[in-house]
C-alpha positions in Angstrom: 18.9 3.0 -13.5 16.3 1.3 -15.7 13.1 0.8 -13.5 10.0 -1.1 -14.4 7.0 -0.1 -12.5 4.0 -2.4 -12.3 1.0 -0.5 -11.0 2.3 2.8 -12.3 -1.2 4.4 -12.3 -2.3 3.5 -8.8 -2.4 5.8 -5.8 1.2 5.2 -5.0 2.4 4.6 -8.6 1.2 7.9 -10.0 3.3 9.7 -7.4 6.3 7.5 -7.5 6.8 7.5 -11.4 7.6 11.4 -11.5 9.9 10.9 -8.4 11.8 8.3 -10.3 12.0 10.4 -13.3 13.2 13.4 -11.4 15.9 11.2 -9.8 17.3 10.5 -13.2 16.0 6.9 -13.7 14.8 5.6 -16.9 11.2 4.5 -16.2 8.8 2.1 -17.9 5.4 1.8 -16.4 2.4 -0.4 -17.3 -1.3 0.0 -17.2 -4.3 -2.1 -18.3 -5.9 0.8 -20.2 -5.0 3.2 -23.0 -5.8 6.1 -20.8 -3.5 4.8 -18.1 -0.7 4.3 -20.6 -1.1 7.9 -21.8 -1.0 9.1 -18.2 2.3 7.4 -17.6 3.7 9.0 -20.7 2.5 12.3 -19.3 4.6 11.8 -16.3 7.7 11.5 -18.3 8.0 7.7 -18.5 7.5 5.1 -21.2 4.0 3.7 -20.9 3.0 0.2 -21.9 -0.5 -1.2 -22.1 -0.4 -4.7 -20.5 -2.5 -6.7 -17.9 -0.3 -8.2 -15.2 -2.7 -11.2 -15.2 -1.6 -11.8 -18.9 1.6 -13.8 -18.3 2.8 -13.7 -21.9 2.2 -10.0 -22.5 3.8 -9.1 -19.2 6.9 -11.2 -20.0 7.2 -9.5 -23.4 6.9 -6.0 -21.9 9.5 -6.6 -19.3 11.9 -8.1 -21.8 11.6 -5.2 -24.1 12.2 -2.7 -21.1 15.3 -4.6 -20.0 15.0 -3.1 -16.4 17.6 -3.4 -13.7 14.9 -3.2 -11.1 11.3 -3.9 -10.8 8.8 -2.0 -8.6 5.7 -3.9 -7.8 2.8 -1.6 -6.9 0.1 -3.8 -8.3 -3.4 -3.7 -6.5 -7.0 -4.2 -7.5 -8.9 -2.2 -5.1 -11.2 0.1 -7.2 -14.1 -2.1 -6.5 -13.3 -2.9 -2.9 -13.2 -6.5 -3.9 -10.9 -8.5 -1.6 -10.8 -11.5 -3.8 -9.8 -9.5 -6.8 -7.0 -7.9 -4.8 -5.9 -11.2 -3.5 -5.7 -12.6 -7.1 -3.5 -9.7 -8.2 -1.2 -10.3 -5.2 -1.0 -14.0 -5.9 -1.1 -14.4 -9.8 0.1 -10.8 -10.7 3.2 -11.3 -8.4 3.8 -14.7 -9.9 3.7 -13.4 -13.4 5.9 -10.5 -12.6 8.5 -12.7 -10.9 8.5 -15.3 -13.7 8.9 -12.5 -16.2 11.8 -11.1 -14.2 13.5 -14.4 -14.1 13.2 -14.8 -17.9 14.7 -11.3 -18.4 17.5 -12.0 -15.8 16.2 -9.2 -13.4 17.3 -10.1 -9.9 15.9 -7.2 -7.9 12.3 -6.3 -6.9 10.7 -3.7 -4.5 7.2 -4.9 -3.8 4.2 -3.4 -2.0 2.8 -5.3 1.0 0.8 -4.5 4.1 1.6 -3.9 7.8 -1.5 -5.4 9.3 -0.8 -9.1 8.4 1.2 -9.7 11.5 0.4 -12.3 14.2 -1.5 -11.2 17.3 0.4 -9.7 20.2 0.8 -6.8 22.5 2.0 -3.5 21.1 2.9 -2.4 17.5 4.7 -5.0 15.4 8.3 -4.8 14.0 9.5 -7.0 11.2 10.7 -9.7 13.5 7.0 -10.5 14.3 5.8 -13.5 12.0 2.8 -13.2 9.7 -0.5 -14.3 11.1 -1.2 -18.1 10.8 -5.0 -17.7 11.2 -7.4 -19.9 9.4 -10.4 -17.7 10.2 -12.0 -16.1 7.2 -12.0 -13.5 5.7 -8.6 -12.5 7.3 -7.1 -15.9 6.3 -7.6 -15.2 2.7 -5.8 -11.8 3.1 -2.9 -13.1 4.9 -2.5 -16.1 2.7 -2.3 -13.7 -0.3 0.1 -11.5 1.3 2.3 -14.4 2.3 2.3 -15.7 -1.2 3.2 -12.3 -2.6 6.2 -12.0 -0.3 7.4 -15.5 -0.7 7.2 -15.3 -4.6 9.0 -11.9 -4.6 11.7 -13.5 -2.4 12.5 -16.0 -5.2 14.5 -13.2 -6.8 18.0 -12.5 -5.6 17.0 -9.2 -3.7 13.4 -8.6 -2.7 12.6 -5.5 -0.6 9.1 -5.8 0.7 7.5 -2.6 1.8 4.7 -3.3 4.3 2.6 -0.2 4.1 0.3 1.1 6.7 -3.3 2.2 5.7 -2.8 4.5 2.8 -4.4 8.0 2.8 -4.0 11.0 0.6 -5.0 11.6 -3.1 -6.6 8.5 -4.8 -7.3 6.6 -1.5 -10.4 5.6 0.4 -9.5 8.1 3.1 -9.2 11.2 0.9 -11.7 14.0 0.6 -14.6 12.7 -1.5 -13.4 9.1 -1.0 -15.4 6.1 0.1 -14.6 6.5 3.9 -15.9 10.1 3.8 -19.1 8.9 2.0 -19.6 6.1 4.5 -19.2 8.6 7.5 -21.6 10.9 5.9 -24.2 8.0 5.8 -23.9 6.6 2.3 -24.5 2.9 2.6 -23.4 2.2 -0.8 -19.8 3.4 -0.1 -17.5 0.5 -0.6 -14.1 0.0 1.0 -12.3 -2.7 2.9 -12.2 -1.3 6.4 -14.3 -0.1 9.3 -15.8 3.2 10.6 -16.3 2.0 14.2 -14.5 4.1 16.8 -13.1 1.2 18.8 -9.8 0.1 20.2 -8.5 -1.5 17.0 -5.1 0.0 16.6 -3.8 0.9 13.1 -0.9 2.5 11.4 -1.2 5.0 8.5 1.1 6.3 5.8 0.5 9.1 3.3 0.8 7.9 -0.3 3.5 10.4 -1.0 5.6 9.0 1.8 4.9 5.5 0.5 6.1 6.5 -2.9 9.2 8.1 -1.4 10.0 4.8 0.4 9.8 2.9 -2.9 12.3 5.3 -4.4 14.6 5.0 -1.4 14.2 1.2 -1.4 16.0 0.9 -4.8 19.3 0.5 -3.0 18.0 -1.2 0.3 18.9 -4.8 1.2 16.3 -7.3 0.8 13.6 -8.3 3.4 10.4 -6.8 4.8 10.4 -3.1 6.0 7.4 -1.4 7.6 6.4 1.9 5.9 4.2 3.5 8.5 4.0 6.9 10.3 5.3 7.5 13.8 2.0 7.1 15.7 0.0 3.8 15.7 -3.4 4.7 17.2 -6.8 3.2 18.0 -9.8 4.0 15.8 -11.6 5.9 18.7 -8.8 8.4 18.3 -8.1 8.6 14.6 -11.6 8.3 13.2 -12.9 11.5 14.8 -9.9 13.4 13.7 -10.4 12.0 10.1 -14.1 13.0 10.1 -13.3 16.6 11.3 -10.7 17.0 8.6 -13.0 15.7 6.0 -15.9 17.8 7.2 -18.2 14.9 7.8 -20.1 13.7 10.9 -17.9 12.0 13.5 -19.0 8.4 14.3 -20.5 8.1 17.8 -17.9 7.0 20.4 -18.1 3.7 22.4 -19.2 4.4 25.9 -15.7 3.3 27.1 -12.5 1.8 25.6 -12.5 -1.8 26.3 -9.8 -4.2 24.9 -10.9 -7.3 23.2 -13.4 -8.4 20.5 -16.3 -6.7 22.3 -14.8 -3.4 21.5 -13.8 -4.4 18.1 -10.2 -4.9 18.8 -8.6 -8.3 17.7 -5.1 -9.3 18.7 -3.7 -8.5 15.3 -5.0 -5.0 15.3 -1.9 -3.7 16.8 -0.3 -1.3 14.4 3.3 -1.3 13.3 6.8 0.3 14.0 8.9 2.1 11.5 12.3 1.8 13.2 13.9 -0.2 10.5 12.9 2.2 7.7 14.2 5.1 9.8 17.5 3.4 10.3 17.8 3.3 6.6 17.2 7.1 6.2 13.5 7.1 5.3 11.4 9.6 7.2 7.7 10.1 6.7 7.0 13.6 5.5 3.7 13.4 7.5 5.0 11.9 10.8 1.5 11.6 12.2 -2.1 11.2 10.9 -3.1 14.0 13.5 -1.7 16.5 11.1 -1.6 14.5 7.9 -5.4 14.1 7.7 -6.0 17.8 7.7 -3.1 18.5 5.3 -4.6 16.1 2.7 -7.7 18.3 2.6 -5.6 21.4 1.5 -6.5 22.3 -2.1 -2.7 22.5 -3.0 -2.1 18.8 -2.0 -5.3 17.2 -3.2 -5.6 19.1 -6.4 
């Protein structure tokens, strides 16, 4: 299959491209920089330098590649700038979908997030609607996610992969990453998240498992699918485990777990379930962060 990967040099994309090549697919990947383009070529794919925010250039690149499927892994997280990432979700997705329409490509696999669900009790499955909050900054995040998913759905088949919090090489939660720096006391560390060991529940997924899901989703039916590990957990449990794995000081625990905003848990901080992905044959290679955090610190994996 001819596959066009937008975001081919991101944390997920750089693992996904060689998986696609190994599976026998003909891959074209895009990057904004010459260095990124060369990296894509080094992974065995065709590399094209183009900015997803340049609608004309993206249309030309996609037409030339003539793919059968597009995989959307576009993000803008290097500067921990929520507005920039929101823009790539809105405008980058729009440009990608319009280019797909012009090239008569009807299938897309798009990266989304699993923490945009409406508040409720217990982890969310895909039947839960997205949040309708108008409270900032969350409203800006959810609005951009909604636009991404609705825009992707304009194509005939749109598989939307709602990732958990990504950890592993190239992420904020990796050894030497922004979260490790913040836990070690570096106040200049920038990332979109928290290091408070409270009752806020989150779901994680290793970047390699996220990449594997994108590969598997090439023949999935359209619609949203949570791509998370098997164990949603409150920050008071996973943060100390992450700190221990990273070899940095653990944050001080709250005196007692208390549900509600006082303890830092909002109704939407509920985690997500992966039953649908599992029913389609996907299995996380790291089924829980409890072992995954430590494994990502192994030289063999991180190097």
